[in-house]
N, C-alpha and C positions, 0 to 999 in steps of 0.2 A: 761903189759896190759892183760886184759882178752878177747882178740879177737879184730878183726879189727873194730867191731862196736864201741868200745871205743877208740882204738888206732888212727884211721884216723882222727876223729873230733878233738882229742887233738893235734895231730901233726899239722893240718891245722890252728888251733887257735893259737898255738905258732908261726907258720910262719907268721901269719897275724900281730902279734905284734913284729916281728923282732927277735924272740928268735931262736938261733941256737942250735940244738941238737948235742952233742958230746958223743958218746958211748965209755966209757973207756975200757970195756972188749970186745966190738964187734966193732972194728974200721971200719968194712965194712958198718955199718949203719951210713949214713951221709946224707947230703942234696942233693946229686946227684940223678939222676933218678934211677941208679942202687942201691944206698944205700936205697932209699925209697922202692924199690921193695923188697929188702932183709928184711927191717923192717916189711913190711906187711906180708911176709912169716913167720917170727918169731912170729909176733902177732897172726897169724892164728893158728900156732902150740900151742902157749900158751892157746888160746881160746879152742882148741880141748882138751888139757889135763885138763882144768878146767871143761869142760862138762863131760869128762870121770870120773873125781873125784866125781862130783855131782851125776852121774848115779850110781856109786858104793855105795855112801852114802845112796841114796834114796832106792836102792835095799836092803841094810841091814836093813833100817827102815821098809820097806814093809814086809820083812821076819819076823821082830820082831812083827809087827802088826798081821801077819797071825798066829803067835804062841799065840796070845791073850794078848800081853802086849802093852799098849799104848806107842808109841815111842816119847813122848814129856813130857812137865811139867804136873805134877798131879794137878787137881783142888783142891779147898778148901775141906778139910776133908780127903785128901789122901796125901801120901808122896812118893817121888822118893827114893827108897832104893837100895843101892849097895850090892848085895849078892856075888859079885866076889871080886877081889883084885884091888889095885890101878893100877897095871900094866895091868890087863885085867879086866876092870869093866864089871859088868852085872847088869844093873839097872832094877828093877821091881816096880810095884805100890803096896803099902801097905796102910792099914788104919791108919790115924792119930788119935791115941787114945785120944788126947787132944781136937781136933776140931770136930771129927766125932759125938759125942753125941749132939752137937748143930745142925749140919747139918741134922741129922735124924729127928729132930723135925719140920723142916721147912714146909713140906707138911701138917702135922697134924695141926700146928698152923694156916696155911693159910686157911685150910678147916673149922677151928673153927671161922673164921671171922676176924683174924688179917690181917692188910694190910702189904705190903712189908716194908713200913716205920716203922711200929710198931714192926715187927719182927727184923728189923735191930737195932732199939733202944733197944729192950729187950735183945738181945744177946750182944750188946755192954756193957750194964750195968752189965751183968752177967760175962763179961770177955773175950768174943770171939774177937779175932783180926784176920784180914785178912793176906794174904801172906806177905805184906809189913809192918805188925805191926799196920795198921790202922783199921778203921771201915769197916765192910762189908756193902756196900751201898745197898739201896733198889733195884737198877738195878742188882746188883750181886745176891741178893736173888732171883729175878725173873729168872735170867739165870740158877741158880742152879735147880730150879723146872723144867725148860724146857731142861735140859741137860741129855741125855740118858746115860751118863757115870755113873750116880748114880743108874742106873738100871742094871749095869753089862755089858753095851754095849758101843761102841765108834765108831766114824767116823774117818777115816783116808784116805785122798786123794780121797774123793768121794765114798768110800766103807765103809760098816758097818760091824763091827767085834764083835764077842762075846768075852768079856774080861775075863781074869783070876782073876781080882781083885774082891773082895766081894762087892756086891751092898749094898748101904746104904738106898735105898728107896724100898717100896713095890709098885708093879706095879699099883694096883687098887687105892691106896691112892694118888700117884703122878698124875695119869691121872684125878682123881677127882679134884685135885688142878688146873691142867691145864684147865679143862673145866670151872671151876669157874673164872679163870683169863680172859678167852675169854668172858664169859657172862658179866663180869664187864666192858668190853670194853677196856681193857688194850691193847695198841698197842705194837707190838713186832718188830718194825723197827725204827731205829733212824730218818730217813727222814720222815717216815709216822707220827711219833710222833711230829716232828716239824711242819708239815703241819696241823695236827689236832688241836693242841693247839698253834696256831700261835701267840696269844697275850703274851705268855710266853717269846717271844723273845724281847719284849719291855723292856726299863729300868723301870720296874714295881715293886713296893715295897709295903709291908704291912705297912699301916699307923700307926698301933699299935706297931709293932716291929721295925720299921724304917729301919733296915739294911737287913731284910729278903725279898727275892724276892717272887712274887706271882707265884704259880704253878697251875696246872689244873688236872682234872680227868674226865673220862667219865663214865656215868652210863646208863644202859639200863633197861627200864621198859617194862615188857611184858603185853600186853593187849590181848584180845580174838582174834582180827583180825589183829593186827599189833604190832610191837615193836617200841618203841620210844626211841630215844637217847638224852641224856641231858649232856651238858658239863658245869662243874662248875669250877670257879677259886677261889683259897683260898691261905692263907699264907702257906709257907712250914712247919710251926709249929715246927721248931727246931732251937735252938740258944744256944750257950755256953754250959751249962750243960744239953741241950736237954729238956728244959722246954717247955710246950705246950702253943701255942698261943690260946687265947679264941675267936678270931674272927671267925664268920661263913663263909660260902661260898656264892658266887653270881653266878646266872645263866648267861650263855654267852649272851643271848639276852638282859637281863637287863644291862649287862656290856657294850654292844655296845651302848645302849641308853644313858648310863651314859657318855661314851666317846663323843657321839654326842653333848650332852648337855653341858658338862663341858670343853671339849678340842677343839671341832670344832666350835660350835656356837659362842663363843666369838670372833673368828677371821673372822667372816663373814664381807664382804665389803657391805656397803649400796649402793643402786643404785646411789645416788648422788655422793658419793665418787668414785665409779667405773667409772661413766661417766666423772667426772672431770679428773681422771688419764688418761683415754683413750684419751681425747681431748689434754691433755698436751703432751702425747707421740706422737700424730699425728702432733702437731705443731713442736715438736723437730725434728721429722723425715723430715718434709718439709724443715726446716732450714738447715739440714745437707745433703740435697740431693746433692748439688754441691760438697761437700766434698767426698761423696761416689763415685760419677761419676769420680772425679779426681783420687781417689785411684784405681778404676778399670782400668782407662786409664794408670796409671803408672805400674800396673800389666801386662797389655797387652804389654807395651813397653819392660819390663824386660823379658817377655816370648819370644819376638822376638829376643832380644839380646842373650838369652841362645841358641835358635835354630841356630843363626849365629855362636856362639862359638863352638857348637857341630859339625856343618858342617865343619868349618875350622880345627877343631881337627882331624876329619876323613881324610880330605885331606892331613894333615901333616903326618898322619900315613901311608897313601898310598905312599906318596912321600919319606918316610923314614927320615923325618926331626925331629922326636922326639928323644931326647937324653936320656941316662940313668941318673937317679937322685936318690939320697938317697939310693944307694944300690939296686935299682930296674931297671930291664931291660925296654926297650921302651914299650913293650906290657903292662907291669904292670903299668907304668906311665900313659899310655893312658887309661887303664881300670879304674884306681883310679879317674882320672879327669872326665871321662865320667859319672861314678856313682855319683860323687859329684854334677855335674850339673843336672843330671836327678832327684836326690832327691830334689834339689832346685826347679826345674820345677814342680814336683808333689805337693810340699807344696804350691806354688803359685796358682796352679790350684784348689787345695782343698779350699784355703782361698777365692778365687774368686767365686767359686761355692756357698759357704755358704753365701757370701755377696749378691750375686744376688738372691738366694732363699729367704733370709730374706727380701730383698727389695720388693719382689713380694707378700710374704705371711704374712708379719708381722701383717697387719690389721686383717686378719681372725684369726690368732693365738691369738692376744691380745684380740679381741672381745670374743672369746671362753673362754679365761682365766678369764676375768672379769665376764663373765656370770656364770662361775662355782663358782667364789668367792662369788657372791651375793646369791648363792643357795647352799653353801657348805654343810650345814647340811643334806639336803635331798639327795644330791649326795653321801654323806658319808654313809647314811643308806642304800642306794640302791646298793652300791658297794660290790664286793666280799671281803672276809676276807683278802686276800693277799693285795689288794689295800688299805683297811682300815688300815692294819698294816703298810704299807709303808708310808701312809699319816701321821699317828700318830708319826712315827719315825722322819719325816721331821719337824713337828711343835713343838714337845715336847722333852725336855731333860730328864725329870724325871716325873714319875707318882706315886703318893701315894694313896692307896685305903683304906678307913675306911669302912670295910665290914658291920659292925654292923649298922651303921647309913647311909649307902649308900652315903658317901661323898668322894669327890676326891680332891686331891691337884695336880694341873697341873703346871709345869714349862715350859712356852713357850720359844722357841728359838727366837733369833733375826733373821729376821726382824718381825716375827709374833707377838712378844711381843708388837710391836708398833701399831699393828692393833687391839688390844683388845678392845672389846666393853665395855666401863667402866660401863655402866648401869647394866651389869650382874655380876660385881665384887665389891661387897660392902665393902670387907675387904681385906687389903693387909697384907700378912704374913711377908715377908722380901724382900730385894732387894740386889742381888749379881751380880756384873759385868754387870750391865744394863740389866739383865734378870729378869723380874718381875715375882714373884710367888704369886699366889692368892689362897685364901681359898674359894672353890666353894661349895655351898650347894643348895639343891633344895628348 
């Protein structure tokens, strides 16, 4: 074990399942109190030696960084080269003559107007392969531009060092590329990217390419008194041999209107249907009232029985009437039985609370629900993007977008597929596993 932080939980878990530890080379470590104490002492010593080893290793790496050599794997365009021997290695960072010519072009191409995706495609066609032999992704291209390692510097454990490796970028050129990236609205955080382009997280595909997902980008337009931000969704534009998709992009606001019209509006409940369903639920609730009261009464009786059992169990423990069972001493038998009964009690109390709350609030909840359903489109348009995204995920299993014609194919999930307003769906595309898919057009 690497210390008591790991040793003690493992030991207690094994004991819980009845596993007995037998130390072959350390007979003093056993299940007795003395043996457990010795085991904890040995685990603490092992943990101490592990920390000492780590401290020595990190000290050596810190010294290497202070000498100007990056003490980790070299990024794309560089190599880890051993200038020592196999017995006493001495690894430094050298330029990868095969990949470096491609990397040097990245800031220049980006400043000329190439996108990350276009640079990635261009280098892949010209023969550049990443560390694992695959394609250098657009995200990897972006990280290269923002990595100070290519300027002859590097960060190690919170400190910045001047490196001995030769830089591949010119300072002015790379900072110009970074400024352009920020001006275009590129986000440089994974979570921020997910929040900004939230509809990318839907099962959302290009209707022209079929298998390619819809992606997004942000553009900022500068006016005299303000800056305006626009978000566009479009096909990822890459498939198979990296042929281009000819479909244009769509503005986020237009896309939300399209969702409201083609995905949300068809599942609106009419007022007559909503009122009918509410009345049916109310009648069913009244009919089952006696059944609910009987269930609550049986729960109360069982809770009383559990309290009596726990009281009798405690009295037996005090009187010393509990006998060892299954290799457990009386205290362990008592504790196991007490925990079992307490868990049963908590489950019953939780179920009873939910039943009582639903009995009191169901009318208000149902009324609000049906009210929302009769006005779903307006509610959707006024909601925040996160709620719009969550609602679309619940009602649809697939979304196909034909950007050129502003047409959407929506596959509604069950039970929403049964609520579809047939007047808005003149043409059926296909039927799979009772999930109806419709071709929706303006």
